[in-house]
C-alpha positions, 0 to 999 in steps of 0.5 A: 507671740501673743502676750497674756497676764496672769498674776501669782504663777506657781509651778507646774499647770497654771490657768489663764484668767477667764477673760484672758482664756477667752480672748486666747481661744475665742479671738485668737483661736489658739489651740493645745500645743501652742506657745504663748507669752504669759507676764506675771506683772512683777518683771516675769516673762514666761515662754508657756505652752498650752496644755488644755484648752476650751471655751473658757479656761486655758491651761499652760505650763511655763517652758522658760522664764526670763526676770527683768530686774527692778529699775533704780527709780521709782515714780508714783503719781497721785492725782485727782481724777476727772470727771470724765473717765475716758481722760483717766483711761487715757493717762493709765494707758500711757503711763503704763506704756512708759513704766510708772510704777504707781498711781494713787487716785486722791480726793481733794477739795475741788475733785470732780468725781467721788467714785472710781471704777477701779476694775475698769482702769486695771483692765486698761493698765493690763492691755497697756502692759502687754501691748508695750512689752512692759513686764511690770503692771503698775499698781492702781490704789483707789480714791484716797481722801487727800489728808490721809494721803499725805500722812502715809507718803514717804519717797526720797523726792515729793513734789507737788504741782501748782499752777504758778509759774514762779516756782522752779520747774520740775526739771531742776528738781528731779534727781536720778535713781530716786523714789519720786512722788508727785501730786497733781491736782484737779482742774480747779487746782488745789486749795491754798491750804491743801498746797500749805499741808503738802508743804508741811508734809515735805512736798516742795511745790513745783511748776510744769511751765507757763501753759496751764495743763489739763489734769491728765496732761499734767500727770503725764507730763510730769511723769515722763520728765521723771522717766527721762531724767532717769533714762539719760 
């Protein structure tokens, strides 16, 4: 059954967003009476029937709802976006597939990018959510100044990855059933004073291994490691 996305569902008749409606009718050729699956991004899977169909609008009614419970742990990645946005789109796609909860883009001393097309990244996240069957849509936060981010974060476990293999490996720092926030810097790594400020804010420095990883690789490896510890 084809999966579509609409947040803030209500009782009775709902309307798919315009882009989802176009995909439904003009690409997939769905018609009135066809059954579809609608995800609300908050764990809800809603088996629905199309009640009215036009080129730009699809109305549907929910037939049956299945709500997935929130998992026992939470992953928040804070990462400095790369200059090449294709690499960030790849990261959003993969992290959506494995079930990361929140991604915040941070502006650091050595950041390569000053602006983001968050709408473009959100489309990637929605597409990956539907493709993977994960009923939770990852929350994306726009570029946030690094020092501002440090002041507002509060997770059970707070880690900052640093290119220094003398630090404890991330695998030894993760605990299951906890909320974990991990900071990943730009290609030039964090400045030393940024690392010190993170430590003052309660973050622990960790290593991702002996090899130097690209930003998006580091983000994926870190989140996947947290995910794995909580799955077994």
